[in-house]
Structure formats: C-alpha cells, structure tokens
N, C-alpha and C positions, 0 to 999 in steps of 0.2 A: 970450835963450832960444835954445838951440841946436835945430837941426832934429831931431836924434836924440831929445832929451827930449820934444819936441812929438809926434813919432811914437809914442813909448812911451806918452805920455798918451792919445793917440787910441786906440791898441790896447787900453789898459786900459778905456776907456769901452766900446768895441765888444765886448770879451771879457766884461766883467762885466754889461753891460746897464744900468749906472747912468745917471742923468741927468747931463748936463754940469755942472749946478750942484752936484751931489753929489760931484764928483771931488775926491779928496784934495788938500789945499792944497800938498802936497809937489811936485806936478806943475806948479804955477804957476797963473796966473789962468785959470779955466775959460772965460771969454769969449774970451780970446786964443787958447787952444787950439782952441776951436770955430771961430773965424775962420780959423785955419790949415786946419782940416778942410774947411770950406766952400770955401775958395780952392783947395786941392789937389784936392778932388772936382771942382770946375768945370774945372780944368786937365787932368783926366784922369789924375792921378798914380796913384790907386788902381787904375784899370783897367790902366794901363801896368805897374804892379807885379804885378798878377794875371797878365797875359800873360807877363811875364818869368818868373814862377814856373812857369807851365805849360810854357814853353819849356825851362827847366832840368830840369823833371821829365821832359819828353819826351826830352831828350838823355840822361837816365839810363835810358832804355828803360822808362819807367814807364807810358806810355799807348800802346795800339795804336789809332791814330786810325781804322783801317778798321773795327774791330768796336766801338770805344767801350769796350773792356774794359781794366781796369787789369791790367798785368802784375805779378805778385808774384814776388819771389825765393824760391826754395825751397831749403832746406838739405837735402842728401841725405847 
C-alpha cells in the first residue's frame, strides 16, 4: 500500500465523516489505514502538513498576521 493511497483514504474518512470500518474496500483494509492515521498523528505529520499549508498561503499574501484578517484578491 503506497503512502498516497493511504493519505487519500484518510482524507476520505475525514471529509465524509464515515466510520473507519465503513470505508469502501477500494481503499484497502480499514484497520491498516487507521493504524497509519494513528501513527502519523502521533508523529505530528498532520500538524506539520497544516503548518506548511499556512506558510504557503502566507507566502501567497493570503493572511495579514498583524490583523488576523484574510487578504482577498479583488478584480477591478
């Protein structure tokens, strides 16, 4: 099972809100996917991914950290 497939399966569960055991069989064994989820969560993988996403968004001038407001592009 490749990491990309595992991540897609985890995102499916989180996005849809289904129980792990109700995950479609196409993704693989639910217990294996859940083990990866728990391991990655304990290792801080999802937190690191969240921080990287915020940094990328910030580099795109998307957040004004001083006011906490999101900057939006306006078409004129």
